[in-house]
C-alpha positions as MATLAB code, in Angstrom:
seq = 'MDVAKFLEEKAPLIDKAIEKYIPRKFSENSVLFKITPPRYSYNVKTLNKAVAEPIWDILDRGGKRWRPALFLLICEALGGNSADCLDFAIIPEVVHNGTLIIDDIEDSSELRRGKPCTYRIYGLDIAVNAGNAMYYLPLLPLMEKKAKLPPEKLRDIYEVYVQEMINLSMGQAMDIAWHRGIANADDLSEEDYLQMCAYKTGTLARMAAKIAAILAGANRELVEKLGRLAESIGVAFQMQDDVLDLTGKEFAAKKGGVGQDITEGKRTLMVIHTLKRASSADRKRLIQILNMHTSDQALRDEAIAIMQKYGAIEHVKQTATRMVEESWSAAEKLLPTAEVKEKLKAFAEFLIKRNI';
ca = [
       8.859  -13.341  -16.667;
       4.969  -14.357  -15.626;
       4.179  -11.829  -12.837;
       1.110  -13.307  -12.120;
       2.582  -16.735  -11.436;
       5.417  -15.138   -9.545;
       2.634  -13.675   -7.264;
       0.899  -16.684   -6.841;
       3.929  -18.778   -6.003;
       5.157  -16.240   -3.489;
       1.830  -15.363   -1.901;
       1.357  -18.902    0.096;
       5.212  -18.508    1.188;
       4.731  -14.948    2.592;
       1.242  -15.908    4.609;
       3.444  -18.589    6.045;
       5.972  -16.076    7.025;
       3.686  -13.850    8.737;
       1.942  -16.630   10.279;
       5.301  -17.256   12.275;
       5.665  -14.214   13.942;
       1.834  -13.491   13.950;
       0.030  -16.812   14.568;
      -3.586  -17.468   13.796;
      -3.476  -18.220   17.659;
      -1.161  -17.214   20.203;
       0.528  -19.712   22.290;
       3.144  -19.607   25.077;
       5.574  -20.845   22.467;
       4.835  -17.757   20.039;
       7.985  -15.898   18.851;
       6.311  -12.723   20.720;
       6.580  -13.942   23.922;
       9.882  -15.405   23.368;
      11.380  -11.968   22.607;
       9.463  -10.288   25.326;
       8.185  -12.638   27.744;
       5.072  -11.559   30.031;
       5.896  -10.778   33.555;
       2.869  -12.112   35.064;
       0.509  -14.548   32.800;
       0.170  -15.084   28.976;
      -3.696  -14.240   28.368;
      -3.475  -15.973   24.862;
      -7.366  -16.736   24.789;
      -7.743  -12.431   25.190;
      -5.064  -11.883   22.824;
      -6.512  -14.178   20.066;
      -9.946  -12.430   20.105;
      -8.410   -9.099   20.180;
      -5.606   -9.263   17.983;
      -4.803  -12.457   16.300;
      -8.707  -12.587   14.982;
      -9.372   -9.383   13.580;
      -5.544   -9.171   12.010;
      -6.155  -12.739    9.957;
      -9.531  -11.656    9.470;
      -8.204   -8.823    7.035;
      -5.172  -11.139    5.744;
      -7.220  -13.719    4.737;
      -9.288  -11.559    2.605;
      -6.851  -11.598   -0.036;
      -4.758   -9.231   -1.824;
      -1.735   -9.447   -4.277;
       0.854   -9.551   -1.861;
       3.041   -7.673   -4.467;
       4.679   -5.269   -1.871;
       6.534   -8.344   -0.468;
       6.975  -10.285   -3.755;
       8.853   -7.156   -4.772;
      11.069   -7.439   -1.880;
      11.930  -10.922   -2.840;
      12.336  -10.211   -6.365;
      14.861   -7.234   -5.371;
      16.593   -9.266   -2.898;
      17.182  -12.373   -5.304;
      18.061   -9.996   -8.110;
      20.862   -8.355   -6.213;
      22.223  -12.041   -5.190;
      20.499  -12.154   -1.552;
      19.082  -15.262   -0.581;
      15.111  -15.352   -0.841;
      14.845  -17.732    2.098;
      16.940  -15.408    4.159;
      14.812  -12.329    3.071;
      11.323  -14.219    3.505;
      10.688  -13.228    6.739;
      11.668   -9.620    6.364;
       9.339   -9.217    3.508;
       6.468   -9.517    6.150;
       6.786   -5.896    7.160;
       5.441   -3.773    4.116;
       2.711   -6.492    3.824;
       1.735   -6.556    7.352;
       1.648   -2.758    7.515;
      -0.027   -2.129    4.319;
      -2.908   -4.099    5.706;
      -2.893   -2.782    9.059;
      -2.868    0.705    7.113;
      -6.444   -0.769    5.240;
      -8.058   -1.080    8.805;
      -7.367    2.343   10.118;
      -8.279    3.828    6.634;
     -11.572    2.076    6.491;
     -12.218    3.786   10.001;
     -11.380    7.247    8.936;
     -13.113    7.063    5.556;
     -16.320    5.298    7.205;
     -16.309    2.672    4.906;
     -18.642   -0.091    4.869;
     -16.766   -2.927    2.607;
     -13.422   -4.275    2.126;
     -12.570   -6.730   -0.360;
     -16.105   -7.544   -0.365;
     -16.708   -8.044    3.062;
     -17.996   -5.478    6.003;
     -14.594   -3.619    7.322;
     -12.720   -4.775   10.279;
     -14.320   -2.030   12.498;
     -17.960   -2.938   11.600;
     -17.484   -6.610   12.717;
     -15.155   -5.973   16.024;
     -15.871   -2.753   16.733;
     -13.825    0.536   16.648;
     -11.848    0.008   19.737;
     -10.535   -3.644   18.485;
      -9.954   -2.651   15.015;
      -8.023    0.547   16.079;
      -5.644   -1.170   18.286;
      -5.356   -4.587   15.851;
      -4.396   -1.906   13.018;
      -1.829    0.007   15.210;
      -0.482   -3.580   16.650;
       0.065   -4.470   12.323;
       2.588   -1.192   12.486;
       4.930   -2.935   15.131;
       4.428   -6.614   14.898;
       6.074   -7.346   11.898;
       9.322   -5.949   13.306;
       9.749   -9.013   15.320;
      12.195  -10.763   12.479;
      14.795   -7.792   13.228;
      14.345   -8.264   16.870;
      14.650  -12.438   16.934;
      17.554  -12.270   14.052;
      19.524   -9.071   15.560;
      22.287  -10.947   16.470;
      22.670  -12.163   12.721;
      22.745   -9.103   11.263;
      25.723   -6.580   11.118;
      24.795   -3.733   13.285;
      24.995   -1.316   10.135;
      22.477   -3.242    8.029;
      20.023   -3.269   11.409;
      20.296    0.382   11.727;
      19.794    1.276    8.271;
      17.087   -0.983    7.937;
      15.291    0.783   11.213;
      15.970    3.970    9.822;
      14.244    3.078    6.404;
      11.183    1.846    8.795;
      11.002    4.738   10.975;
      11.211    7.593    7.998;
       8.906    5.532    5.800;
       5.986    5.344    8.782;
       6.307    9.032    9.204;
       5.576    9.597    5.561;
       2.506    7.184    5.769;
       1.031    9.407    8.525;
       1.739   12.617    6.589;
       0.205   11.201    3.385;
      -2.882   10.054    4.725;
      -3.216   13.825    6.612;
      -3.221   14.932    3.143;
      -5.754   12.587    1.674;
      -7.853   13.019    4.641;
      -7.736   16.879    4.892;
      -8.436   16.896    1.074;
     -11.590   14.782    0.731;
     -12.989   16.672    3.867;
     -13.084   19.697    1.526;
     -10.297   21.534    3.410;
      -6.624   23.368    3.029;
      -7.745   24.544   -0.358;
      -8.582   21.009   -1.434;
     -10.328   22.272   -4.923;
      -7.148   24.556   -6.016;
      -4.528   21.542   -5.794;
      -1.693   21.097   -8.153;
      -1.048   17.454   -9.750;
       2.285   17.844   -7.552;
       0.260   18.304   -4.609;
      -1.468   14.746   -5.310;
       1.886   13.177   -6.520;
       3.377   14.297   -3.401;
       0.647   12.480   -1.176;
       0.892    9.516   -2.873;
       4.313    9.449   -2.437;
       4.073    9.760    1.049;
       1.134    7.456    1.363;
       0.917    4.646   -1.391;
       4.726    4.874   -2.537;
       5.797    4.621    0.936;
       5.409    0.810    1.607;
       6.800   -0.030   -1.938;
       9.819    2.134   -1.422;
      10.348    0.540    2.283;
      10.094   -3.140    0.690;
      12.689   -2.122   -2.060;
      14.844   -0.530    0.553;
      15.067   -2.555    3.025;
      15.555   -5.919    0.305;
      18.468   -3.913   -1.189;
      20.082   -3.463    2.158;
      19.695   -6.497    3.123;
      21.344   -7.939   -0.178;
      24.437   -5.276    0.513;
      23.466   -2.768   -1.924;
      25.573    0.353   -1.949;
      23.892    3.543   -0.919;
      22.978    4.871   -4.573;
      21.327    1.805   -5.701;
      19.347    1.267   -2.677;
      18.208    4.944   -3.175;
      17.357    4.327   -6.742;
      15.672    0.931   -6.258;
      13.626    2.973   -3.655;
      12.715    5.798   -6.078;
      11.638    2.912   -8.864;
       9.462    1.091   -6.214;
       7.899    4.396   -5.040;
       6.786    5.579   -8.822;
       5.659    2.024   -8.974;
       3.254    2.205   -5.802;
       2.301    5.908   -6.848;
       1.349    4.252  -10.412;
      -0.524    1.447   -8.713;
      -2.712    4.021   -6.707;
      -3.351    5.788  -10.135;
      -4.349    2.747  -11.565;
      -6.722    1.911   -8.396;
      -8.242    5.364   -8.944;
      -8.984    4.564  -12.388;
     -10.445    1.453  -11.703;
     -12.802    2.774   -9.128;
     -14.284    4.709  -11.738;
     -14.310    2.109  -14.664;
     -13.863   -1.202  -13.435;
     -16.970   -2.937  -12.177;
     -15.476   -5.960  -10.851;
     -12.855   -3.926   -8.958;
     -15.508   -1.643   -7.827;
     -18.079   -3.972   -6.417;
     -15.331   -4.980   -3.930;
     -15.389   -1.502   -2.510;
     -19.200   -1.048   -2.755;
     -19.798    0.099   -6.312;
     -18.303    2.314   -9.389;
     -17.048    5.869   -8.026;
     -16.595    4.964   -4.326;
     -13.847    7.510   -4.130;
     -16.429   10.262   -5.194;
     -18.690    9.253   -2.194;
     -15.780    9.710   -0.270;
     -14.975   12.911   -1.537;
     -11.453   12.093   -2.971;
      -9.268   14.605   -4.719;
      -7.624   12.196   -7.005;
      -5.414   13.149  -10.054;
      -8.546   12.620  -12.220;
     -10.369   15.211  -10.159;
      -7.200   17.699  -10.127;
      -6.795   17.613  -14.038;
     -10.596   18.063  -14.481;
     -10.763   21.164  -12.006;
      -8.237   22.569  -13.868;
      -9.586   22.255  -17.292;
     -13.284   22.292  -16.759;
     -15.893   25.005  -17.561;
     -17.115   27.132  -14.639;
     -20.385   25.054  -14.669;
     -18.957   21.643  -14.731;
     -16.081   22.735  -12.283;
     -18.631   23.918   -9.809;
     -20.975   20.803  -10.442;
     -18.053   18.334   -9.982;
     -17.060   20.203   -6.534;
     -20.889   20.159   -5.698;
     -20.909   16.323   -6.044;
     -17.686   15.467   -4.412;
     -18.856   17.273   -1.298;
     -22.066   15.831   -0.960;
     -20.436   12.412   -0.240;
     -22.998   10.681   -2.149;
     -24.046    7.051   -2.697;
     -26.551    7.664   -5.260;
     -24.842    6.001   -8.393;
     -26.640    8.456  -11.050;
     -24.736   11.286   -9.276;
     -21.610    9.331   -9.085;
     -21.976    8.621  -12.955;
     -22.445   12.400  -13.559;
     -19.194   13.010  -11.851;
     -17.509   10.196  -13.803;
     -18.952   11.644  -16.970;
     -17.658   15.240  -16.469;
     -14.272   13.598  -15.760;
     -14.377   11.819  -18.626;
     -15.276   15.011  -20.912;
     -11.843   16.486  -20.177;
      -9.535   13.015  -20.696;
      -8.895   12.654  -16.844;
      -8.812    8.987  -17.390;
      -6.428    9.030  -20.197;
      -4.232   11.725  -18.392;
      -3.697    9.396  -15.534;
      -3.013    6.429  -17.279;
      -0.134    8.326  -19.103;
       1.072    9.946  -16.451;
       1.548    6.638  -14.334;
       3.537    5.002  -17.226;
       5.496    8.300  -17.573;
       6.590    8.313  -13.977;
       7.765    4.084  -13.894;
       9.585    4.784  -17.253;
      11.505    7.599  -15.679;
      12.339    5.997  -12.425;
      13.287    2.822  -14.550;
      15.654    4.829  -16.632;
      17.588    6.257  -13.793;
      17.646    2.551  -11.979;
      18.183    0.377  -14.710;
      22.075    1.473  -15.520;
      22.853    0.284  -12.019;
      21.162   -3.248  -12.059;
      23.739   -6.094  -12.467;
      22.268   -8.142  -15.179;
      19.977   -8.091  -18.360;
      17.790  -11.071  -16.208;
      17.035   -8.459  -13.600;
      16.137   -5.903  -15.634;
      13.736   -7.907  -17.243;
      12.121   -8.991  -14.164;
      11.623   -5.754  -12.303;
      10.289   -3.941  -15.721;
       7.882   -6.845  -16.196;
       6.659   -6.616  -12.624;
       6.063   -2.858  -12.916;
       4.087   -3.453  -16.038;
       1.933   -5.634  -14.688;
       0.766   -3.732  -11.716;
       0.144   -0.399  -13.518;
      -1.823   -2.186  -16.585;
      -4.068   -4.609  -14.338;
      -7.723   -4.996  -14.766;
      -8.539   -5.508  -10.991;
];
């Protein structure tokens, strides 16, 4: 399976589906107003400026759209019709981009995908509200199509959504607390980090897989196993992000330079691994640089060198590969055909071995 080509083919379809429910310009005929018609007036110009414009500003910056692509891949693999699943595939993607807007505010970031962050362009108030709106607007397909879905499926999908949105907030809380240097940030275990990632980055991949499997009629065991596989892919994707932040110049340029996670003081798995193994002097120095929240490239390079000294980057790559392999072993025997297995495995390997 050519995963890059698959992603390239699905991205415009996904964007078209998003635009169906969150148009670039609201009108009186928008799905939103058909489902919840306003009592007094439409105010489309206001909503276009304060909602549609900032939302599409972030969506138009790109992104791999791999979560909805995984959604469609699972739906098709389990015998579902991808055309029937497409509208629902927007849920994890729109939520993901909403989290980016909010994350950038919480991290005081400057750049997102090579452009000023949303709050830098539109202001804090507009950005917070638009980001929050993106947590709920992609549920419009569920509201529009509820008469066509069996009540049990609808219930299960909403339950997955609520559970995963709670997890998302728990993961973000952990991440914020650690990179602010509170809550024993310098004594974390690898399990602490993996739980944060399972909450934060694994959540939307897990949501995509589980909702797709529910729509395709999978039994509860397969829904859970595919959710676990997708979670491990999401966590491995985050680990690769962490690695690329330190090693990938093209990747890092879009975020504001190599070592942006060091500027934010993030306790990545590479930091945790190093702090557990470093000499007292190296440990103290790495913590000192992280707590500076510095943008000085020389200091960031010094921190990277300390992590490289203790094999942290290679350790993270090996951990990511092992996690996906373990969850793959659990899910593989439940998948219906060899073709399905090949496609899902290729998809996972592509995401955790990418260079950008």
